[in-house]
MARLO-282682 format. One line per 3 residues: number of its first residue (from 1); their letters; for each residue x, y, z of C-alpha. Coordinates in Angstrom, 2 decimals, always signed. Each point is the difference from the previous one (the first is absolute). Layout:
BEGIN
NUM	A	X:Y:Z | ...
***
This chain:
BEGIN
1	MSN	-140.85:-66.03:-78.21 | -2.59:+2.76:+0.45 | -0.38:+0.36:-3.79
4	RKH	+0.29:-3.74:-0.70 | -3.14:-1.29:+1.62 | -2.16:-0.72:-3.06
7	AIV	+0.63:-0.41:-3.73 | -2.65:-0.63:-2.70 | +0.65:-1.70:-3.33
10	IGA	-2.64:+0.48:-2.74 | -0.15:-3.12:-2.15 | +0.82:-3.61:+0.90
13	SMG	+1.49:-1.18:-3.27 | +3.64:-1.13:-0.03 | +1.27:+3.57:+0.24
16	GLL	-2.24:+0.81:+2.95 | +0.87:-3.24:+1.80 | +3.72:+0.69:-0.36
19	AAR	-0.41:+3.63:+1.12 | -1.92:-1.17:+3.08 | +2.72:-2.55:+0.80
22	ALA	+2.67:+2.71:-0.17 | -2.04:+2.28:+2.25 | -0.74:-2.74:+2.56
25	DFF	+3.57:+0.25:+1.28 | -0.39:+3.69:+0.77 | -3.61:+0.64:+1.05
28	EQV	-2.05:-1.23:+2.93 | -2.98:-0.71:-2.28 | -0.32:-0.41:-3.77
31	TLI	-3.43:-0.09:-1.66 | -0.62:-1.20:-3.57 | -3.03:+1.46:-1.80
34	ERD	-1.26:-2.23:-2.83 | -3.03:+0.31:-2.26 | -0.30:-3.78:-0.59
37	AFP	-0.78:-2.84:+2.32 | +3.05:-2.24:+0.36 | -0.42:-3.39:-1.75
40	PMG	+1.43:-3.28:+1.29 | +3.72:-0.48:-0.70 | +0.62:-0.99:-3.59
43	ENR	-3.24:+1.50:-1.34 | +0.07:+3.11:-2.13 | -1.17:+3.25:+1.53
46	KGV	-2.69:+1.95:-1.88 | +1.98:+3.25:+0.03 | +3.06:-1.53:-1.72
49	PQG	-1.13:-0.49:-3.65 | +3.54:-1.04:-0.99 | +0.20:-2.52:+2.86
52	RHL	-0.93:-2.92:-2.24 | +2.86:+0.79:-2.36 | +3.66:-0.88:+0.14
55	HVL	+2.15:+1.33:+2.85 | +3.53:-0.78:+1.01 | +1.85:+1.15:+3.10
58	LLR	+3.53:+0.91:-1.14 | +2.89:-0.99:+2.20 | +0.44:+3.52:+1.29
61	GSK	-3.62:+0.03:+1.14 | +0.22:-3.55:+1.36 | +2.96:+0.92:+2.22
64	ILE	-1.76:+3.07:+1.43 | -3.20:-1.89:+0.70 | +2.01:-2.75:+1.69
67	EMF	+1.54:+2.63:+2.28 | -3.41:+1.40:+0.89 | -1.72:-3.36:+0.31
70	PGL	+2.64:-2.61:+0.95 | -0.77:-3.42:-1.45 | -2.15:+1.42:-2.84
73	IAD	+1.91:-1.73:-2.84 | +0.03:-3.39:+1.73 | -3.69:+0.30:+0.93
76	LMA	-1.07:+0.81:-3.54 | +2.25:-2.68:-1.46 | -1.67:-2.42:+2.44
79	RGA	-3.29:+1.06:-1.59 | +1.39:-0.96:-3.41 | +1.39:+3.27:-1.28
82	PFL	+3.16:-0.71:-2.05 | +3.16:+1.94:+0.72 | +1.98:+0.49:-3.19
85	DRP	+3.72:+0.08:+0.73 | +1.51:-2.29:-2.65 | -0.12:+2.12:-3.17
88	EKE	+2.10:-2.47:-1.98 | -2.85:-2.54:+0.31 | -3.09:+2.01:+0.90
91	LIW	+0.12:+3.14:-2.17 | -0.64:+0.41:-3.70 | +0.34:+3.61:-1.19
94	FDG	-0.62:+1.03:-3.61 | +0.92:+3.61:-0.71 | +1.49:+1.97:-2.88
97	GGY	-0.71:-2.73:-2.54 | +1.68:-2.88:+1.86 | +0.39:-1.93:+3.23
100	HAR	+2.16:+1.39:+2.81 | +2.91:-2.24:+0.80 | -0.46:-2.22:+3.07
103	FTN	+1.94:+1.01:+3.10 | +0.37:-1.41:+3.49 | -0.84:+1.50:+3.37
106	EDG	+3.20:-0.99:+1.77 | -0.06:+2.89:+2.47 | -3.69:-0.55:+0.87
109	RLG	-0.91:+3.63:-0.67 | -2.72:-0.74:-2.53 | -3.44:-1.41:+0.59
112	ALA	-3.69:+0.85:-0.17 | -3.04:-1.27:+1.85 | -2.66:-1.16:-2.51
115	VSR	-3.11:+0.49:+2.13 | -3.49:+1.09:-0.94 | -1.02:+3.48:+1.09
118	PLL	-3.00:-1.25:+2.10 | +2.22:-2.45:+1.97 | +2.78:+2.50:+0.58
121	EGY	-2.33:+2.89:+1.00 | -2.09:-2.29:+2.20 | +3.08:-1.35:+1.78
124	VRQ	+1.53:+3.45:+0.56 | -3.33:+1.35:+1.26 | -0.41:-2.88:+2.42
127	RLL	+3.55:+0.51:+1.38 | -0.49:+3.78:+0.25 | -3.35:-0.15:+1.82
130	ALP	+1.50:-2.51:+2.45 | +2.14:+2.86:+1.35 | -1.52:+1.31:+3.26
133	NVR	+0.11:+3.68:-1.05 | -1.52:-0.36:-3.50 | -3.72:-0.07:-0.77
136	AIE	-2.13:+0.37:-3.13 | -3.34:+1.63:-0.71 | -1.52:-1.80:-2.95
139	QCD	-2.75:+1.26:-2.30 | +0.79:+3.60:+0.81 | +0.63:+2.98:-2.29
142	ALG	+2.51:+2.75:+0.66 | -1.77:+3.19:-1.05 | +2.76:+2.51:+0.60
145	LVP	+2.62:+1.40:+2.31 | -0.63:+1.93:+3.17 | +2.36:+2.98:+0.07
148	SER	+1.16:+1.94:+3.05 | -1.31:+3.53:+0.54 | +3.01:+1.48:-1.71
151	VSR	-0.17:-2.58:-2.84 | +3.69:-0.79:+0.55 | -0.66:-3.45:+1.39
154	VRG	-2.37:-2.91:-0.58 | -1.57:-1.24:+3.23 | -2.21:-2.84:-1.28
157	VRL	-2.36:-1.40:-2.61 | -3.73:+0.39:-0.71 | -1.54:-3.49:-0.27
160	LRR	-3.27:-1.55:-1.03 | -0.64:-3.66:+0.72 | -1.99:-1.91:-2.59
163	AEG	-2.41:-1.50:+2.52 | -3.56:+1.25:-0.44 | -0.81:+3.07:+2.10
166	SAE	+3.65:+0.99:+0.56 | +0.85:+3.64:+0.45 | +3.20:+1.81:-0.91
169	EVL	+2.58:-0.08:+2.78 | +3.48:+1.35:+0.66 | +2.87:-2.26:+1.03
172	EAD	+2.89:+1.96:+1.51 | +3.61:-0.94:-0.72 | +3.55:+1.31:+0.32
175	LVV	+0.77:-1.26:-3.52 | -2.18:-0.84:-2.97 | +1.48:-2.02:-2.93
178	DAG	-1.90:-0.10:-3.29 | +0.70:-3.39:-1.59 | -3.14:+0.16:-2.07
181	GRG	+1.68:-1.01:-3.27 | +0.03:+1.61:-3.41 | -3.40:+1.58:+0.68
184	SRA	+1.35:+1.88:+3.03 | -1.92:+3.17:+0.81 | +3.01:+1.57:+1.73
187	PKW	+0.51:+2.69:-2.69 | -3.63:+1.04:+0.43 | +0.22:-0.04:+3.79
190	LAE	+3.17:+2.07:-0.07 | -1.64:+2.56:-2.29 | -2.93:+0.27:+2.41
193	MGY	+2.53:+0.90:+2.73 | +1.65:+2.60:-2.20 | +3.12:-2.03:-0.99
196	APP	+1.34:-0.32:-3.52 | -0.46:-3.42:-1.60 | +3.09:-1.98:-1.05
199	QEE	+1.37:+0.09:-3.51 | -1.01:-3.09:-1.98 | +1.93:-2.03:-2.55
202	QVT	-1.76:-2.49:-2.22 | +0.90:-2.52:-2.68 | -2.98:-1.28:-1.97
205	INV	+0.31:-3.59:-1.20 | -3.60:-1.30:-0.10 | +0.94:-3.50:+1.01
208	GYS	-2.54:-2.76:+0.41 | +0.32:-3.58:+1.12 | -1.97:-3.18:+0.22
211	TRL	+0.65:-2.64:+2.65 | -0.94:-3.58:+0.58 | +1.02:-2.82:+2.39
214	YRR	+1.01:-3.44:-1.23 | +1.01:-3.32:+1.63 | +3.77:-0.29:+0.17
217	RPE	+1.67:-3.29:-0.91 | +3.68:-0.92:+0.62 | +0.80:-0.38:-3.65
220	HLN	-1.10:+3.53:-0.89 | +2.83:+2.34:-1.07 | +2.47:-2.86:+0.67
223	GAK	-0.20:+0.77:+3.68 | +0.37:+3.79:-0.18 | -2.31:+2.03:+2.22
226	VAL	-0.27:+3.23:-1.99 | +0.20:+1.08:-3.61 | -0.06:+3.68:-0.97
229	ITP	-0.52:+1.01:-3.62 | +0.30:+3.74:-0.20 | -1.46:+2.31:-2.66
232	QPP	+2.46:+0.93:-2.72 | -0.10:+3.77:-0.61 | -0.64:+1.82:-2.19
235	HLK	-2.23:-2.41:-1.97 | -0.99:-3.04:+2.04 | -2.18:+1.25:+2.87
238	RGG	-0.88:-3.43:+1.42 | +1.53:-1.92:+2.86 | -0.83:-2.77:+2.42
241	VIL	+0.98:-1.57:+3.29 | -0.57:-3.44:+1.47 | +0.84:-0.33:+3.68
244	AQE	-0.28:-2.83:+2.53 | -2.25:+0.67:+2.98 | -1.23:-1.69:+3.13
247	GER	-2.44:-2.89:-0.53 | +2.06:-1.50:-2.85 | -1.39:+2.65:-2.34
250	WIV	+1.26:+2.12:-2.83 | -1.15:+3.57:-0.18 | +0.20:+1.17:-3.64
253	GLV	-0.10:+3.68:-0.91 | -0.18:+1.23:-3.58 | +0.90:+3.65:-0.49
256	GNL	-0.72:+2.49:-2.74 | +1.28:+3.54:-0.12 | -1.57:+3.06:-1.65
259	GDY	-3.44:-1.54:-0.48 | +1.15:-3.33:-1.43 | -1.91:-1.78:+2.79
262	PPA	-0.15:-3.78:+0.37 | -3.55:-1.43:-0.32 | -2.09:-1.49:+2.82
265	DEA	-1.41:-2.98:-1.97 | +1.81:-3.32:-0.09 | +0.68:-0.13:-3.73
268	GFL	+1.26:+3.56:-0.08 | +2.09:-0.55:+3.13 | +1.75:-2.98:-1.58
271	AFA	+0.50:+1.80:-3.32 | +1.53:+2.98:+1.78 | +2.41:-2.31:+1.88
274	QSL	+0.94:-1.68:-3.22 | +0.87:+3.40:-1.55 | +2.66:+0.82:+2.61
277	AAP	+3.68:+0.22:-1.00 | +0.82:-3.25:+1.77 | -2.06:-3.17:+0.43
280	EVY	+0.32:-0.96:+3.67 | -3.32:+1.39:+1.24 | -2.04:-1.42:-2.87
283	NVI	+1.69:-3.42:+0.17 | -1.16:-0.40:+3.57 | -3.56:+1.38:-0.13
286	KDA	-1.08:-1.58:-3.30 | -0.44:-3.33:+1.84 | -0.08:+1.06:+3.70
289	EPL	-3.09:-0.28:+2.17 | -1.53:+3.43:+0.68 | -0.86:+0.71:+3.66
292	SDI	-1.73:+3.38:-0.36 | -1.77:+2.34:-2.34 | +1.99:+2.56:-1.97
295	VTY	+0.07:+3.38:+1.77 | +1.15:+3.29:-1.45 | +1.53:+3.24:+1.25
298	RFK	+0.81:+3.36:-1.58 | +2.64:+2.52:+1.09 | +0.33:+3.36:-1.75
301	ASL	+3.15:+1.64:+1.28 | +2.76:-0.08:+2.58 | -0.47:+2.99:+2.28
304	RRH	+2.45:+1.64:+2.41 | -0.92:+2.81:+2.39 | +3.10:+1.98:+1.07
307	YER	-0.83:+0.72:+3.63 | +3.72:+0.31:+0.71 | +0.05:+3.27:-2.01
310	LSS	-2.55:+1.78:+2.15 | +1.23:+2.86:+2.14 | -2.85:-0.20:+2.53
313	FPE	-2.16:-2.84:+1.29 | -2.17:-0.49:+3.06 | +1.58:-1.71:+3.00
316	GFL	-1.64:-3.24:+1.09 | -0.74:-1.21:-3.56 | +1.80:-2.25:-2.49
319	VFG	-0.75:-1.64:-3.34 | +1.29:-3.55:-0.68 | +0.31:-2.73:-2.63
322	DAI	-2.00:+0.24:-3.21 | -1.42:+3.32:+1.22 | +3.50:+1.39:-0.67
325	CSF	+0.90:-2.08:-3.06 | -1.85:-2.74:-1.85 | +2.01:-1.97:-2.50
328	NPI	-0.89:-1.90:-3.14 | -0.85:-3.31:+1.73 | +1.66:-2.24:-2.58
331	YGQ	+3.40:+0.82:+1.58 | -1.07:-1.57:+3.31 | +1.55:+2.70:+2.18
334	GMS	-2.90:+1.53:+1.95 | +0.04:-2.22:+3.13 | +3.76:+0.06:+0.33
337	VAA	+0.09:+3.82:-0.32 | -2.66:+0.26:+2.74 | +2.23:-2.17:+2.18
340	MEA	+2.95:+2.31:-0.66 | -2.17:+3.00:+0.91 | -0.90:-1.70:+3.31
343	LDL	+3.69:-0.07:+0.85 | +0.27:+3.67:-1.06 | -2.83:+0.82:+2.40
346	QQA	+1.68:-1.72:+2.89 | +3.30:+1.76:-0.72 | -1.78:+3.36:-0.11
349	LRQ	-1.86:-0.69:+3.26 | +3.22:-0.72:+1.84 | +0.74:+3.73:-0.30
352	GTE	-3.31:+1.04:+1.50 | -3.44:+1.02:-1.29 | +0.54:+3.71:-0.67
355	QLW	+0.81:+0.63:-3.69 | -0.66:-3.72:-0.53 | -1.59:+0.72:-3.40
358	WRF	+3.17:+1.73:-1.23 | +2.30:-2.89:+0.98 | -2.34:-2.81:-1.09
361	FRR	-0.87:+1.39:-3.43 | +3.66:+0.52:-0.86 | +0.95:-3.48:+1.12
364	AAR	-2.93:-1.52:-1.88 | +0.92:+1.93:-3.14 | +3.43:-1.62:+0.00
367	SID	-1.62:-3.43:+0.33 | -2.40:+0.76:-2.86 | +2.64:+1.46:-2.35
370	MPW	+1.51:-3.34:-0.94 | -3.17:-1.95:-0.88 | -1.52:+3.13:-1.59
373	QIV	+2.96:+0.29:-2.30 | -0.34:-3.67:-0.98 | -3.72:+0.33:-0.78
376	VSG	+0.19:+3.31:-1.80 | +2.91:-0.90:-2.22 | -1.55:-3.36:-0.75
379	DLR	-3.40:+1.36:-0.98 | +1.39:+2.89:-2.04 | +1.66:-2.50:-2.34
382	FPE	-3.39:+0.04:-1.75 | -0.31:+3.10:-2.19 | -3.74:+0.19:+0.73
385	AEG	+0.51:+0.14:+3.78 | -0.55:+3.52:+1.39 | +2.60:+1.42:+2.32
388	RRT	+3.04:+2.28:+0.18 | +2.89:-1.50:-1.98 | +3.20:+1.47:+1.23
391	ASI	+3.36:-0.46:-1.65 | +1.01:-2.33:+2.83 | -3.04:-2.23:-0.55
394	RFI	+0.77:-0.25:-3.74 | +3.58:-0.94:+0.81 | -1.08:-2.54:+2.67
397	NAY	-2.43:-1.70:-2.39 | +2.60:-0.25:-2.75 | +2.49:-1.44:+2.45
400	MAR	-2.55:-2.43:+1.52 | -0.84:-1.37:-3.46 | +3.67:-0.84:-0.46
403	LHR	+0.28:-1.34:+3.56 | -2.86:-2.45:-0.57 | +1.64:-1.30:-3.17
406	TAH	+3.20:-0.52:+2.01 | -1.95:-1.74:+2.78 | -1.08:-2.64:-2.51
409	HDP	+3.49:-1.56:+0.22 | +1.66:+1.64:+3.04 | -1.20:-1.29:+3.40
412	VVA	+1.85:+2.81:+1.85 | -2.05:+2.64:-1.83 | -3.21:-2.04:+0.41
415	RAF	+0.62:-0.18:+3.75 | +0.74:+3.74:+0.25 | -3.31:+0.78:-1.73
418	NDV	-1.85:-2.34:+2.31 | +1.50:+1.76:+3.06 | -1.47:+3.29:-1.28
421	ASL	-3.39:-1.52:-0.86 | -0.12:-1.44:+3.57 | +0.72:+3.46:+1.49
424	LAP	+3.23:-1.35:+1.47 | +2.20:+2.40:-2.00 | -0.63:+3.43:-1.54
427	PQS	-0.30:+0.32:-3.78 | +3.31:+1.88:-0.02 | +1.72:-3.26:+0.95
430	LMR	-0.55:-1.17:-3.56 | +2.45:+2.74:-1.06 | +2.84:-1.03:+2.25
433	PGI	+3.22:-0.63:-1.93 | -0.11:-3.84:+0.08 | -3.56:-0.15:-1.36
436	LWR	+0.51:+2.93:-2.41 | +3.01:-1.77:-1.55 | -1.94:-3.25:-0.42
439	VLR	-2.92:+1.81:-1.63 | +2.22:+1.98:-2.41 | +2.02:-3.05:-0.85
442	G	-3.11:-2.18:-0.33
***
């Protein structure tokens, strides 16, 4: 345990919290460094501009968080967060010009926790900081890494607290994990130490969304708890989601790709909802009681940094979560992928700390591959989206268009697609013989 005394995690968003939880089983002390002051549970944190927008914890992520924080799902359900596990009654999915066929969840594999980001993050943070070997330093900036004399290892972080009169200080550690999000400065820090930056892959989609909360009534959506109306490439760039949340609320997100952004005024918001390919969102909100202002968010491009391809990297340093790969948020995969990476980190640590970066980045790349393929192929259905279109992506998109048409009347195909969207099955599972035959026949 001589090199497992202290670990530092930069950033206390969901990725950082999950990284710290993974490390807490292996290090005597784990310290979170966070720029913000932590708000009360359920209140949005200043440094999470997308926190007031729609989030969903897919079943894959829910299961991992339940392993790390036993009782999490029951606790959040007790606080009013709906758990969606009856798709035949609770899910309305409009895609490919029609509604997916209803299917049952007889094996209990499906489900998603419909919880607001502030409640989920606040709960996880509270549970994490209750561990005896985890602490947090709030309102503190990480200025850079502290390399060893030979620059082959990171031995700590340079910090500056935001309190008046603070001076720069060094916090020593055996491992530093950068979970600083999309704006991670890890490539710059690596360059300062003489290391090559990772290759980057980007798909530009210029998505924007507007979000508002409404009072939920039992008669809305005939009892369903979520309706998804996806954009219809290549022409219709608009989509929308209405999702049940704690507090008997709806959270409504209107989405526009490639600059076709939904407005932030009430009349424009309603008109945008009415223009969607299916009426469910508009039919609810046209008469529902608003509970919040309309807030907006813009996202330019999905970005993946291929750390797994590097041939050299300093010991004692890792990059995690959105700092490796940030996805188009409308697919709802970010938190679940961070949870998968936390398991990858634990698996890599079981083999020791030397060459940890090599093992972790390769494991994490495999976890990222599946959701990245889903996002990239989905966004590149729009001709205006910028990204590398391989022959396989063109084939996948042509096949998926046919699959969605089949899913309109075939519950087996609809269920198979939902398994992939929930990160329970790889995209390749949609090509297995039984599904392939149904799609070709359909």
